Structure formats: C-alpha cells, structure tokens
A tleap script that builds the chain and sets N, CA, C and O, in Angstrom:
source leaprc.protein.ff14SB
mol = sequence {
  NMET GLU TYR THR LEU LYS SER ALA ASP PRO
  ALA LYS ILE GLU CYS ASP CYS LEU VAL ALA
  PHE ALA PHE LYS ASP THR LEU SER ALA GLU
  ALA LYS LYS LEU ASP SER HIE LEU ASP GLY
  ALA LEU THR LYS LEU LEU LYS GLN SER GLY
  LEU ASP LYS TYR ASN SER GLY SER SER THR
  LEU TYR GLU LEU LYS GLU MET PRO ALA THR
  GLN ILE MET LEU VAL GLN VAL GLY GLU LYS
  SER ARG LEU THR THR THR ARG LEU SER THR
  LYS LEU THR THR VAL ILE SER ARG LEU LYS
  THR LYS PRO LEU THR SER ALA LEU LEU CYS
  LEU ALA SER LEU ARG PRO GLY GLY MET ASP
  VAL MET ARG PHE PHE GLN LEU CVAL
}
set mol.1.N position { 11.535 -8.542 -13.745 }
set mol.1.CA position { 10.287 -7.980 -13.314 }
set mol.1.C position { 10.005 -6.733 -14.144 }
set mol.1.O position { 10.913 -5.951 -14.426 }
set mol.2.N position { 8.776 -6.554 -14.525 }
set mol.2.CA position { 8.374 -5.431 -15.350 }
set mol.2.C position { 7.608 -4.415 -14.507 }
set mol.2.O position { 6.759 -4.798 -13.702 }
set mol.3.N position { 7.900 -3.107 -14.686 }
set mol.3.CA position { 7.254 -2.052 -13.923 }
set mol.3.C position { 6.528 -1.104 -14.868 }
set mol.3.O position { 7.010 -0.813 -15.963 }
set mol.4.N position { 5.369 -0.626 -14.436 }
set mol.4.CA position { 4.597 0.344 -15.194 }
set mol.4.C position { 4.061 1.381 -14.222 }
set mol.4.O position { 3.674 1.038 -13.105 }
set mol.5.N position { 4.032 2.642 -14.628 }
set mol.5.CA position { 3.439 3.690 -13.808 }
set mol.5.C position { 2.047 4.004 -14.342 }
set mol.5.O position { 1.858 4.156 -15.549 }
set mol.6.N position { 1.071 4.101 -13.438 }
set mol.6.CA position { -0.293 4.430 -13.816 }
set mol.6.C position { -0.841 5.460 -12.856 }
set mol.6.O position { -0.491 5.486 -11.676 }
set mol.7.N position { -1.702 6.302 -13.379 }
set mol.7.CA position { -2.435 7.236 -12.540 }
set mol.7.C position { -3.915 6.938 -12.766 }
set mol.7.O position { -4.499 7.347 -13.769 }
set mol.8.N position { -4.505 6.221 -11.816 }
set mol.8.CA position { -5.894 5.791 -11.962 }
set mol.8.C position { -6.466 5.452 -10.595 }
set mol.8.O position { -5.744 5.399 -9.600 }
set mol.9.N position { -7.753 5.226 -10.561 }
set mol.9.CA position { -8.432 4.805 -9.340 }
set mol.9.C position { -8.070 3.344 -9.076 }
set mol.9.O position { -8.469 2.471 -9.848 }
set mol.10.N position { -7.324 3.054 -8.005 }
set mol.10.CA position { -6.902 1.670 -7.758 }
set mol.10.C position { -8.067 0.707 -7.558 }
set mol.10.O position { -7.914 -0.494 -7.779 }
set mol.11.N position { -9.214 1.205 -7.149 }
set mol.11.CA position { -10.381 0.341 -6.943 }
set mol.11.C position { -10.927 -0.207 -8.251 }
set mol.11.O position { -11.740 -1.131 -8.252 }
set mol.12.N position { -10.478 0.365 -9.370 }
set mol.12.CA position { -10.995 -0.059 -10.675 }
set mol.12.C position { -9.971 -0.813 -11.511 }
set mol.12.O position { -10.261 -1.204 -12.642 }
set mol.13.N position { -8.781 -1.020 -10.967 }
set mol.13.CA position { -7.719 -1.677 -11.729 }
set mol.13.C position { -7.719 -3.174 -11.439 }
set mol.13.O position { -7.741 -3.595 -10.282 }
set mol.14.N position { -7.694 -3.956 -12.487 }
set mol.14.CA position { -7.661 -5.404 -12.348 }
set mol.14.C position { -6.217 -5.849 -12.115 }
set mol.14.O position { -5.335 -5.575 -12.929 }
set mol.15.N position { -5.988 -6.533 -11.002 }
set mol.15.CA position { -4.674 -7.075 -10.688 }
set mol.15.C position { -4.836 -8.144 -9.609 }
set mol.15.O position { -5.887 -8.251 -8.977 }
set mol.16.N position { -3.799 -8.918 -9.413 }
set mol.16.CA position { -3.856 -9.960 -8.388 }
set mol.16.C position { -3.760 -9.383 -6.980 }
set mol.16.O position { -4.403 -9.884 -6.057 }
set mol.17.N position { -2.962 -8.336 -6.813 }
set mol.17.CA position { -2.760 -7.777 -5.475 }
set mol.17.C position { -2.578 -6.262 -5.537 }
set mol.17.O position { -1.712 -5.756 -6.251 }
set mol.18.N position { -3.402 -5.555 -4.787 }
set mol.18.CA position { -3.202 -4.122 -4.574 }
set mol.18.C position { -2.399 -3.984 -3.290 }
set mol.18.O position { -2.684 -4.667 -2.306 }
set mol.19.N position { -1.407 -3.115 -3.285 }
set mol.19.CA position { -0.643 -2.859 -2.065 }
set mol.19.C position { -0.943 -1.427 -1.634 }
set mol.19.O position { -0.614 -0.466 -2.330 }
set mol.20.N position { -1.576 -1.311 -0.471 }
set mol.20.CA position { -1.927 -0.008 0.092 }
set mol.20.C position { -1.124 0.177 1.380 }
set mol.20.O position { -0.621 -0.788 1.955 }
set mol.21.N position { -1.016 1.406 1.814 }
set mol.21.CA position { -0.146 1.701 2.950 }
set mol.21.C position { -0.898 2.424 4.060 }
set mol.21.O position { -1.902 3.097 3.828 }
set mol.22.N position { -0.375 2.260 5.280 }
set mol.22.CA position { -0.935 2.923 6.456 }
set mol.22.C position { 0.184 3.657 7.182 }
set mol.22.O position { 1.312 3.173 7.275 }
set mol.23.N position { -0.155 4.838 7.694 }
set mol.23.CA position { 0.765 5.620 8.530 }
set mol.23.C position { 0.310 5.450 9.981 }
set mol.23.O position { -0.699 6.024 10.390 }
set mol.24.N position { 1.056 4.661 10.753 }
set mol.24.CA position { 0.737 4.402 12.158 }
set mol.24.C position { -0.735 3.999 12.320 }
set mol.24.O position { -1.071 2.843 12.059 }
set mol.25.N position { -1.621 4.909 12.741 }
set mol.25.CA position { -3.013 4.521 12.996 }
set mol.25.C position { -4.002 5.092 11.977 }
set mol.25.O position { -5.202 5.159 12.241 }
set mol.26.N position { -3.490 5.504 10.806 }
set mol.26.CA position { -4.378 6.032 9.773 }
set mol.26.C position { -3.969 5.490 8.404 }
set mol.26.O position { -2.806 5.163 8.172 }
set mol.27.N position { -4.932 5.404 7.520 }
set mol.27.CA position { -4.671 4.925 6.170 }
set mol.27.C position { -4.101 6.035 5.293 }
set mol.27.O position { -4.391 7.211 5.512 }
set mol.28.N position { -3.294 5.666 4.303 }
set mol.28.CA position { -2.809 6.645 3.319 }
set mol.28.C position { -4.001 7.118 2.487 }
set mol.28.O position { -5.080 6.531 2.566 }
set mol.29.N position { -3.819 8.158 1.701 }
set mol.29.CA position { -4.911 8.702 0.882 }
set mol.29.C position { -5.483 7.647 -0.057 }
set mol.29.O position { -6.701 7.544 -0.204 }
set mol.30.N position { -4.623 6.871 -0.690 }
set mol.30.CA position { -5.093 5.828 -1.611 }
set mol.30.C position { -5.833 4.728 -0.855 }
set mol.30.O position { -6.855 4.227 -1.323 }
set mol.31.N position { -5.316 4.352 0.314 }
set mol.31.CA position { -5.975 3.324 1.117 }
set mol.31.C position { -7.349 3.804 1.588 }
set mol.31.O position { -8.287 3.012 1.673 }
set mol.32.N position { -7.468 5.098 1.893 }
set mol.32.CA position { -8.772 5.646 2.293 }
set mol.32.C position { -9.783 5.540 1.156 }
set mol.32.O position { -10.950 5.226 1.390 }
set mol.33.N position { -9.339 5.802 -0.077 }
set mol.33.CA position { -10.245 5.659 -1.231 }
set mol.33.C position { -10.692 4.212 -1.380 }
set mol.33.O position { -11.874 3.943 -1.599 }
set mol.34.N position { -9.755 3.283 -1.263 }
set mol.34.CA position { -10.105 1.865 -1.340 }
set mol.34.C position { -11.050 1.487 -0.201 }
set mol.34.O position { -12.005 0.736 -0.397 }
set mol.35.N position { -10.774 2.016 0.990 }
set mol.35.CA position { -11.585 1.733 2.168 }
set mol.35.C position { -13.036 2.161 1.969 }
set mol.35.O position { -13.960 1.488 2.426 }
set mol.36.N position { -13.226 3.291 1.280 }
set mol.36.CA position { -14.603 3.749 1.038 }
set mol.36.C position { -15.343 2.795 0.101 }
set mol.36.O position { -16.555 2.623 0.235 }
set mol.37.N position { -14.641 2.176 -0.840 }
set mol.37.CA position { -15.251 1.172 -1.724 }
set mol.37.C position { -15.560 -0.121 -0.967 }
set mol.37.O position { -16.418 -0.904 -1.375 }
set mol.38.N position { -14.854 -0.327 0.132 }
set mol.38.CA position { -14.962 -1.580 0.892 }
set mol.38.C position { -15.715 -1.412 2.209 }
set mol.38.O position { -15.622 -2.257 3.100 }
set mol.39.N position { -16.456 -0.320 2.321 }
set mol.39.CA position { -17.266 -0.067 3.524 }
set mol.39.C position { -16.465 -0.160 4.824 }
set mol.39.O position { -16.949 -0.699 5.819 }
set mol.40.N position { -15.239 0.368 4.810 }
set mol.40.CA position { -14.429 0.427 6.023 }
set mol.40.C position { -13.633 -0.829 6.346 }
set mol.40.O position { -13.088 -0.948 7.444 }
set mol.41.N position { -13.557 -1.765 5.407 }
set mol.41.CA position { -12.860 -3.032 5.679 }
set mol.41.C position { -11.367 -2.850 5.951 }
set mol.41.O position { -10.796 -3.583 6.758 }
set mol.42.N position { -10.721 -1.875 5.282 }
set mol.42.CA position { -9.283 -1.652 5.538 }
set mol.42.C position { -9.050 -1.015 6.905 }
set mol.42.O position { -8.077 -1.346 7.583 }
set mol.43.N position { -9.926 -0.112 7.311 }
set mol.43.CA position { -9.824 0.476 8.650 }
set mol.43.C position { -9.981 -0.622 9.693 }
set mol.43.O position { -9.250 -0.659 10.683 }
set mol.44.N position { -10.927 -1.504 9.467 }
set mol.44.CA position { -11.148 -2.626 10.379 }
set mol.44.C position { -9.921 -3.548 10.405 }
set mol.44.O position { -9.503 -3.991 11.474 }
set mol.45.N position { -9.349 -3.835 9.238 }
set mol.45.CA position { -8.145 -4.672 9.163 }
set mol.45.C position { -6.982 -4.024 9.908 }
set mol.45.O position { -6.247 -4.704 10.625 }
set mol.46.N position { -6.813 -2.721 9.744 }
set mol.46.CA position { -5.745 -1.982 10.419 }
set mol.46.C position { -5.848 -2.165 11.928 }
set mol.46.O position { -4.844 -2.417 12.595 }
set mol.47.N position { -7.046 -2.040 12.464 }
set mol.47.CA position { -7.255 -2.153 13.913 }
set mol.47.C position { -7.185 -3.607 14.389 }
set mol.47.O position { -6.512 -3.900 15.377 }
set mol.48.N position { -7.878 -4.522 13.690 }
set mol.48.CA position { -7.936 -5.920 14.130 }
set mol.48.C position { -6.583 -6.628 14.032 }
set mol.48.O position { -6.273 -7.502 14.842 }
set mol.49.N position { -5.786 -6.244 13.039 }
set mol.49.CA position { -4.490 -6.899 12.854 }
set mol.49.C position { -3.430 -6.368 13.816 }
set mol.49.O position { -2.372 -6.976 13.976 }
set mol.50.N position { -3.714 -5.241 14.452 }
set mol.50.CA position { -2.749 -4.637 15.354 }
set mol.50.C position { -1.741 -3.747 14.637 }
set mol.50.O position { -0.839 -3.200 15.272 }
set mol.51.N position { -1.885 -3.595 13.308 }
set mol.51.CA position { -0.942 -2.752 12.556 }
set mol.51.C position { -0.956 -1.308 13.044 }
set mol.51.O position { 0.037 -0.595 12.898 }
set mol.52.N position { -2.079 -0.868 13.625 }
set mol.52.CA position { -2.177 0.514 14.094 }
set mol.52.C position { -1.316 0.770 15.327 }
set mol.52.O position { -1.151 1.920 15.733 }
set mol.53.N position { -0.774 -0.265 15.917 }
set mol.53.CA position { 0.040 -0.115 17.125 }
set mol.53.C position { 1.540 -0.251 16.857 }
set mol.53.O position { 2.351 -0.065 17.764 }
set mol.54.N position { 1.911 -0.573 15.621 }
set mol.54.CA position { 3.314 -0.821 15.292 }
set mol.54.C position { 3.780 0.050 14.136 }
set mol.54.O position { 2.969 0.688 13.466 }
set mol.55.N position { 5.085 0.077 13.905 }
set mol.55.CA position { 5.664 0.842 12.809 }
set mol.55.C position { 6.035 -0.031 11.623 }
set mol.55.O position { 6.666 0.443 10.678 }
set mol.56.N position { 5.653 -1.294 11.661 }
set mol.56.CA position { 5.962 -2.186 10.550 }
set mol.56.C position { 4.946 -3.310 10.519 }
set mol.56.O position { 4.093 -3.426 11.399 }
set mol.57.N position { 5.053 -4.137 9.486 }
set mol.57.CA position { 4.170 -5.278 9.342 }
set mol.57.C position { 3.187 -5.088 8.202 }
set mol.57.O position { 3.091 -4.015 7.606 }
set mol.58.N position { 2.461 -6.155 7.915 }
set mol.58.CA position { 1.450 -6.100 6.866 }
set mol.58.C position { 0.372 -7.126 7.156 }
set mol.58.O position { 0.574 -8.063 7.928 }
set mol.59.N position { -0.763 -6.936 6.531 }
set mol.59.CA position { -1.874 -7.863 6.644 }
set mol.59.C position { -2.613 -7.830 5.311 }
set mol.59.O position { -2.571 -6.823 4.604 }
set mol.60.N position { -3.291 -8.930 4.962 }
set mol.60.CA position { -3.943 -9.026 3.658 }
set mol.60.C position { -5.438 -9.216 3.796 }
set mol.60.O position { -5.911 -9.984 4.634 }
set mol.61.N position { -6.168 -8.506 2.963 }
set mol.61.CA position { -7.630 -8.596 2.895 }
set mol.61.C position { -7.992 -9.307 1.597 }
set mol.61.O position { -7.527 -8.934 0.520 }
set mol.62.N position { -8.825 -10.330 1.712 }
set mol.62.CA position { -9.199 -11.118 0.538 }
set mol.62.C position { -10.642 -10.902 0.084 }
set mol.62.O position { -10.972 -11.200 -1.064 }
set mol.63.N position { -11.494 -10.397 0.948 }
set mol.63.CA position { -12.896 -10.169 0.591 }
set mol.63.C position { -13.046 -8.733 0.088 }
set mol.63.O position { -13.127 -7.795 0.881 }
set mol.64.N position { -13.081 -8.570 -1.243 }
set mol.64.CA position { -13.039 -7.242 -1.829 }
set mol.64.C position { -14.333 -6.822 -2.516 }
set mol.64.O position { -14.314 -5.931 -3.365 }
set mol.65.N position { -15.424 -7.426 -2.175 }
set mol.65.CA position { -16.716 -7.087 -2.772 }
set mol.65.C position { -16.638 -7.186 -4.293 }
set mol.65.O position { -16.307 -8.241 -4.834 }
set mol.66.N position { -16.938 -6.104 -4.969 }
set mol.66.CA position { -16.977 -6.144 -6.432 }
set mol.66.C position { -15.766 -5.476 -7.086 }
set mol.66.O position { -15.835 -5.068 -8.246 }
set mol.67.N position { -14.684 -5.364 -6.367 }
set mol.67.CA position { -13.471 -4.801 -6.945 }
set mol.67.C position { -12.787 -5.848 -7.814 }
set mol.67.O position { -12.858 -7.038 -7.506 }
set mol.68.N position { -12.121 -5.430 -8.902 }
set mol.68.CA position { -11.471 -6.397 -9.787 }
set mol.68.C position { -10.184 -7.013 -9.234 }
set mol.68.O position { -9.720 -8.020 -9.769 }
set mol.69.N position { -9.603 -6.448 -8.198 }
set mol.69.CA position { -8.394 -7.022 -7.589 }
set mol.69.C position { -8.769 -8.258 -6.773 }
set mol.69.O position { -9.902 -8.390 -6.311 }
set mol.70.N position { -7.812 -9.152 -6.605 }
set mol.70.CA position { -8.038 -10.381 -5.854 }
set mol.70.C position { -7.811 -10.191 -4.356 }
set mol.70.O position { -8.492 -10.802 -3.532 }
set mol.71.N position { -6.844 -9.334 -4.013 }
set mol.71.CA position { -6.501 -9.107 -2.608 }
set mol.71.C position { -5.862 -7.739 -2.432 }
set mol.71.O position { -5.376 -7.137 -3.390 }
set mol.72.N position { -5.870 -7.253 -1.190 }
set mol.72.CA position { -5.183 -6.005 -0.847 }
set mol.72.C position { -4.239 -6.301 0.303 }
set mol.72.O position { -4.651 -6.787 1.356 }
set mol.73.N position { -2.962 -5.999 0.085 }
set mol.73.CA position { -1.974 -6.101 1.157 }
set mol.73.C position { -1.843 -4.708 1.769 }
set mol.73.O position { -1.490 -3.752 1.078 }
set mol.74.N position { -2.126 -4.595 3.065 }
set mol.74.CA position { -2.001 -3.329 3.776 }
set mol.74.C position { -0.670 -3.344 4.518 }
set mol.74.O position { -0.421 -4.223 5.344 }
set mol.75.N position { 0.186 -2.364 4.217 }
set mol.75.CA position { 1.546 -2.316 4.756 }
set mol.75.C position { 1.706 -1.095 5.660 }
set mol.75.O position { 1.380 0.026 5.270 }
set mol.76.N position { 2.205 -1.323 6.852 }
set mol.76.CA position { 2.437 -0.259 7.825 }
set mol.76.C position { 3.804 0.381 7.569 }
set mol.76.O position { 4.815 -0.318 7.506 }
set mol.77.N position { 3.833 1.713 7.422 }
set mol.77.CA position { 5.110 2.410 7.213 }
set mol.77.C position { 5.485 3.318 8.378 }
set mol.77.O position { 6.489 4.026 8.303 }
set mol.78.N position { 4.702 3.313 9.451 }
set mol.78.CA position { 5.007 4.145 10.614 }
set mol.78.C position { 4.440 5.547 10.490 }
set mol.78.O position { 3.610 5.819 9.622 }
set mol.79.N position { 4.892 6.426 11.355 }
set mol.79.CA position { 4.382 7.801 11.374 }
set mol.79.C position { 4.807 8.553 10.114 }
set mol.79.O position { 5.970 8.507 9.711 }
set mol.80.N position { 3.855 9.239 9.505 }
set mol.80.CA position { 4.133 9.958 8.260 }
set mol.80.C position { 5.237 10.998 8.449 }
set mol.80.O position { 6.084 11.169 7.573 }
set mol.81.N position { 5.232 11.682 9.570 }
set mol.81.CA position { 6.235 12.725 9.821 }
set mol.81.C position { 7.650 12.156 9.951 }
set mol.81.O position { 8.627 12.892 9.811 }
set mol.82.N position { 7.766 10.865 10.215 }
set mol.82.CA position { 9.084 10.233 10.370 }
set mol.82.C position { 9.487 9.380 9.169 }
set mol.82.O position { 10.513 8.701 9.204 }
set mol.83.N position { 8.684 9.416 8.113 }
set mol.83.CA position { 9.002 8.630 6.928 }
set mol.83.C position { 10.142 9.288 6.159 }
set mol.83.O position { 10.023 10.422 5.695 }
set mol.84.N position { 11.235 8.568 6.035 }
set mol.84.CA position { 12.412 9.056 5.323 }
set mol.84.C position { 12.592 8.262 4.033 }
set mol.84.O position { 11.950 7.230 3.841 }
set mol.85.N position { 13.458 8.740 3.160 }
set mol.85.CA position { 13.720 8.005 1.922 }
set mol.85.C position { 14.326 6.637 2.223 }
set mol.85.O position { 14.022 5.661 1.538 }
set mol.86.N position { 15.167 6.560 3.228 }
set mol.86.CA position { 15.790 5.289 3.599 }
set mol.86.C position { 14.732 4.301 4.091 }
set mol.86.O position { 14.712 3.146 3.667 }
set mol.87.N position { 13.864 4.752 4.976 }
set mol.87.CA position { 12.801 3.885 5.509 }
set mol.87.C position { 11.855 3.442 4.394 }
set mol.87.O position { 11.475 2.273 4.328 }
set mol.88.N position { 11.477 4.371 3.522 }
set mol.88.CA position { 10.580 4.021 2.424 }
set mol.88.C position { 11.233 3.022 1.482 }
set mol.88.O position { 10.594 2.061 1.055 }
set mol.89.N position { 12.487 3.239 1.160 }
set mol.89.CA position { 13.207 2.323 0.291 }
set mol.89.C position { 13.261 0.920 0.892 }
set mol.89.O position { 13.070 -0.069 0.185 }
set mol.90.N position { 13.518 0.839 2.180 }
set mol.90.CA position { 13.549 -0.448 2.883 }
set mol.90.C position { 12.181 -1.117 2.849 }
set mol.90.O position { 12.079 -2.317 2.595 }
set mol.91.N position { 11.133 -0.344 3.104 }
set mol.91.CA position { 9.761 -0.874 3.078 }
set mol.91.C position { 9.413 -1.418 1.699 }
set mol.91.O position { 8.869 -2.515 1.581 }
set mol.92.N position { 9.726 -0.655 0.659 }
set mol.92.CA position { 9.390 -1.088 -0.700 }
set mol.92.C position { 10.172 -2.344 -1.095 }
set mol.92.O position { 9.635 -3.222 -1.771 }
set mol.93.N position { 11.421 -2.429 -0.681 }
set mol.93.CA position { 12.215 -3.630 -0.948 }
set mol.93.C position { 11.578 -4.838 -0.270 }
set mol.93.O position { 11.498 -5.911 -0.868 }
set mol.94.N position { 11.124 -4.674 0.969 }
set mol.94.CA position { 10.471 -5.753 1.704 }
set mol.94.C position { 9.163 -6.160 1.035 }
set mol.94.O position { 8.880 -7.349 0.891 }
set mol.95.N position { 8.371 -5.178 0.631 }
set mol.95.CA position { 7.094 -5.462 -0.032 }
set mol.95.C position { 7.323 -6.240 -1.325 }
set mol.95.O position { 6.645 -7.235 -1.581 }
set mol.96.N position { 8.263 -5.795 -2.129 }
set mol.96.CA position { 8.533 -6.473 -3.403 }
set mol.96.C position { 9.035 -7.895 -3.154 }
set mol.96.O position { 8.678 -8.813 -3.892 }
set mol.97.N position { 9.848 -8.084 -2.135 }
set mol.97.CA position { 10.309 -9.435 -1.791 }
set mol.97.C position { 9.135 -10.328 -1.400 }
set mol.97.O position { 9.077 -11.489 -1.805 }
set mol.98.N position { 8.201 -9.792 -0.614 }
set mol.98.CA position { 7.011 -10.573 -0.230 }
set mol.98.C position { 6.146 -10.900 -1.436 }
set mol.98.O position { 5.635 -12.014 -1.555 }
set mol.99.N position { 5.982 -9.935 -2.329 }
set mol.99.CA position { 5.167 -10.164 -3.519 }
set mol.99.C position { 5.757 -11.281 -4.379 }
set mol.99.O position { 5.023 -12.070 -4.973 }
set mol.100.N position { 7.081 -11.339 -4.440 }
set mol.100.CA position { 7.745 -12.362 -5.248 }
set mol.100.C position { 7.502 -13.773 -4.715 }
set mol.100.O position { 7.618 -14.742 -5.466 }
set mol.101.N position { 7.167 -13.902 -3.434 }
set mol.101.CA position { 6.926 -15.222 -2.858 }
set mol.101.C position { 5.487 -15.702 -3.055 }
set mol.101.O position { 5.170 -16.859 -2.778 }
set mol.102.N position { 4.629 -14.814 -3.530 }
set mol.102.CA position { 3.221 -15.167 -3.726 }
set mol.102.C position { 2.988 -15.584 -5.177 }
set mol.102.O position { 3.712 -15.150 -6.073 }
set mol.103.N position { 1.992 -16.414 -5.406 }
set mol.103.CA position { 1.671 -16.826 -6.779 }
set mol.103.C position { 0.862 -15.742 -7.503 }
set mol.103.O position { -0.327 -15.918 -7.770 }
set mol.104.N position { 1.511 -14.637 -7.812 }
set mol.104.CA position { 0.860 -13.487 -8.443 }
set mol.104.C position { 1.402 -13.269 -9.848 }
set mol.104.O position { 2.562 -13.569 -10.132 }
set mol.105.N position { 0.559 -12.749 -10.711 }
set mol.105.CA position { 1.039 -12.332 -12.033 }
set mol.105.C position { 1.082 -10.815 -12.138 }
set mol.105.O position { 1.739 -10.273 -13.028 }
set mol.106.N position { 0.378 -10.115 -11.224 }
set mol.106.CA position { 0.394 -8.650 -11.264 }
set mol.106.C position { 0.127 -8.080 -9.873 }
set mol.106.O position { -0.572 -8.678 -9.054 }
set mol.107.N position { 0.704 -6.911 -9.636 }
set mol.107.CA position { 0.488 -6.207 -8.372 }
set mol.107.C position { 0.536 -4.708 -8.649 }
set mol.107.O position { 1.261 -4.252 -9.533 }
set mol.108.N position { -0.233 -3.962 -7.894 }
set mol.108.CA position { -0.264 -2.506 -8.011 }
set mol.108.C position { 0.075 -1.915 -6.657 }
set mol.108.O position { -0.624 -2.164 -5.675 }
set mol.109.N position { 1.146 -1.131 -6.598 }
set mol.109.CA position { 1.526 -0.446 -5.370 }
set mol.109.C position { 0.977 0.971 -5.414 }
set mol.109.O position { 1.295 1.736 -6.325 }
set mol.110.N position { 0.159 1.320 -4.436 }
set mol.110.CA position { -0.466 2.647 -4.358 }
set mol.110.C position { 0.464 3.577 -3.588 }
set mol.110.O position { 0.415 3.637 -2.360 }
set mol.111.N position { 1.310 4.299 -4.314 }
set mol.111.CA position { 2.435 5.027 -3.718 }
set mol.111.C position { 2.306 6.545 -3.631 }
set mol.111.O position { 3.083 7.182 -2.920 }
set mol.112.N position { 1.365 7.127 -4.323 }
set mol.112.CA position { 1.355 8.585 -4.508 }
set mol.112.C position { 1.465 9.394 -3.217 }
set mol.112.O position { 2.128 10.431 -3.206 }
set mol.113.N position { 0.840 8.951 -2.138 }
set mol.113.CA position { 0.867 9.743 -0.901 }
set mol.113.C position { 2.025 9.391 0.023 }
set mol.113.O position { 2.050 9.839 1.169 }
set mol.114.N position { 2.979 8.603 -0.445 }
set mol.114.CA position { 4.093 8.180 0.408 }
set mol.114.C position { 5.338 9.042 0.311 }
set mol.114.O position { 6.323 8.764 0.996 }
set mol.115.N position { 5.328 10.071 -0.512 }
set mol.115.CA position { 6.540 10.879 -0.692 }
set mol.115.C position { 7.010 11.466 0.641 }
set mol.115.O position { 6.292 12.260 1.250 }
set mol.116.N position { 8.196 11.090 1.096 }
set mol.116.CA position { 8.706 11.600 2.371 }
set mol.116.C position { 8.994 13.095 2.319 }
set mol.116.O position { 9.629 13.581 1.383 }
set mol.117.N position { 8.532 13.806 3.311 }
set mol.117.CA position { 8.850 15.222 3.474 }
set mol.117.C position { 8.608 16.075 2.249 }
set mol.117.O position { 9.377 17.000 1.987 }
set mol.118.N position { 7.558 15.791 1.487 }
set mol.118.CA position { 7.244 16.587 0.303 }
set mol.118.C position { 8.269 16.436 -0.801 }
set mol.118.O position { 8.453 17.353 -1.601 }
set mol.119.N position { 8.940 15.300 -0.861 }
set mol.119.CA position { 9.966 15.038 -1.865 }
set mol.119.C position { 9.457 15.328 -3.276 }
set mol.119.O position { 8.300 15.053 -3.596 }
set mol.120.N position { 10.318 15.879 -4.104 }
set mol.120.CA position { 10.032 16.139 -5.506 }
set mol.120.C position { 9.549 14.846 -6.182 }
set mol.120.O position { 10.106 13.777 -5.931 }
set mol.121.N position { 8.532 14.934 -7.024 }
set mol.121.CA position { 7.926 13.760 -7.650 }
set mol.121.C position { 8.934 12.953 -8.455 }
set mol.121.O position { 8.943 11.726 -8.356 }
set mol.122.N position { 9.783 13.601 -9.249 }
set mol.122.CA position { 10.759 12.875 -10.066 }
set mol.122.C position { 11.769 12.134 -9.192 }
set mol.122.O position { 12.137 10.998 -9.491 }
set mol.123.N position { 12.205 12.763 -8.137 }
set mol.123.CA position { 13.141 12.104 -7.224 }
set mol.123.C position { 12.466 10.913 -6.545 }
set mol.123.O position { 13.091 9.876 -6.329 }
set mol.124.N position { 11.197 11.071 -6.215 }
set mol.124.CA position { 10.442 9.986 -5.593 }
set mol.124.C position { 10.373 8.775 -6.530 }
set mol.124.O position { 10.585 7.643 -6.095 }
set mol.125.N position { 10.081 9.009 -7.805 }
set mol.125.CA position { 9.985 7.887 -8.743 }
set mol.125.C position { 11.353 7.255 -9.015 }
set mol.125.O position { 11.432 6.069 -9.334 }
set mol.126.N position { 12.416 8.029 -8.892 }
set mol.126.CA position { 13.758 7.437 -9.014 }
set mol.126.C position { 14.022 6.511 -7.823 }
set mol.126.O position { 14.653 5.465 -7.974 }
set mol.127.N position { 13.544 6.894 -6.655 }
set mol.127.CA position { 13.687 6.069 -5.460 }
set mol.127.C position { 12.933 4.756 -5.627 }
set mol.127.O position { 13.442 3.682 -5.304 }
set mol.128.N position { 11.713 4.865 -6.135 }
set mol.128.CA position { 10.864 3.685 -6.311 }
set mol.128.C position { 11.455 2.825 -7.393 }
set mol.128.O position { 10.904 1.772 -7.713 }
savepdb mol mol.pdb
quit
C-alpha cells in the first residue's frame, strides 16, 4: 500500500473514498468543511445512522453533489476529550482494513483534527 501526505481542501481532491471523522455527536473540523459543501449531508448522516449515539462505527455517503470523490466514509471516534493514541491507532487500523475490502484505487483520510490531547504533529504522523 502506498501512502502520501497532502495538505489541501478535501472537497477538491479526486479519490474513490474520503474518510472523515466524527467526535460523538459532532463532526471533526475537516468533516465540517465537507459538510458545508454538501449542504449538511454529513450532519444528517451522523444523526440518521445513529453514529451520534455511539463511540464507534461508520456509515458511507454516496451522493456527493459536484465533489470529485465517489464516496465519504464517516467514522465515529468517540468523545474528543477521551481520544487517546491507542484508541486512534485502533480506529485507523480498522478503517484501513475496511478500505482494503472495498473496490477502491484511492482513499483520503482527513486526519488533521484528530491529534489526541494536542499531540506533537511529528509524533502524530509517526502514529499514523
């Protein structure tokens, strides 16, 4: 598997699957940006799927208007204040395993706002 780091607006990146994250009942910063491009579709998905009531799980949105991505997988990571490096590592391992089962050629994980407890950026990227 090949990995690349990018700093860009995820709503403008062409890929098969964008992976955005939610903290309990709210979207991460990157997911909020995507949500604004989608007229609140991710907020609606968070509530309708029941992800806002749990500390785990995921749901996928396929209707992305004019975004170049094919789908967005919304992943629940639980309460932001309780996000630890161990929990994040487990979540990312699960997400990557799920991505491997899909017929995808590319995926973008929107990770910037997931750093547990203000973790140093370099240490965060070593974790990822």
